[in-house]
C-alpha positions, 0 to 999 in steps of 0.5 A: 500500500502507498501513502502515509495512511496506506490508502491508494487509488490508481494514480492517486485518483479521487475515488467515485461516489459511495453508494449512500451519497450517490443514491441521495443525489439520484433520489433528488433528481428532477425535483427542480432545476435549482436542486439539480444545480445543487446536486451538480455542485455537491457531486463536483465538491465530492469528486474534485481534488482539494488541498487541505486548506480548500477542504477545510474551507469547503467544509466550513462553507457547507455546514461549519461556519458558526456565524451562519455563513454556510449552506445549511443555514442558508437552506434554513432561510430559504425554507422560511421564505418558501413557507411564508405566503408573503414571499411565496404566492403559491401558498396564498391559496391555502386557508389562512390558518394553514398558511400560518401553520406552514409559516410557523413550521418554516420558521421552526426549520430555519431556527433549527438549521441556523442554530450554532449547535447544528454547525458545531460538528462540521466546525470540529472537522475544520478544527481537526484539520488544523490539529485542534 
């Protein structure tokens, strides 16, 4: 085996996607063009060759930015927007009580996805890369 951790792929290539990640990406196919773009971005991030610094930065951008500068928190804000009839006219056809329930659920999702506690594990990955 080659390399400091006895891991080797031919020509030190980035290995293909594992079944779990590939399956999740496949399951999300065709929902919306925006989600397809996100899927393409995730696939690119997973299969691209990264430096140590870039790896740390990507992980922080995905979920580890404790100040909310990460995609998980951004998705939380998007969910809140999509769940609000003021910003999503499609919901205006629902009964008012149901609109309020949807908005509350969206706000709850946003609060949970922007909670710094959710981002702590990814931030710890970044710290571990630094040897912290």
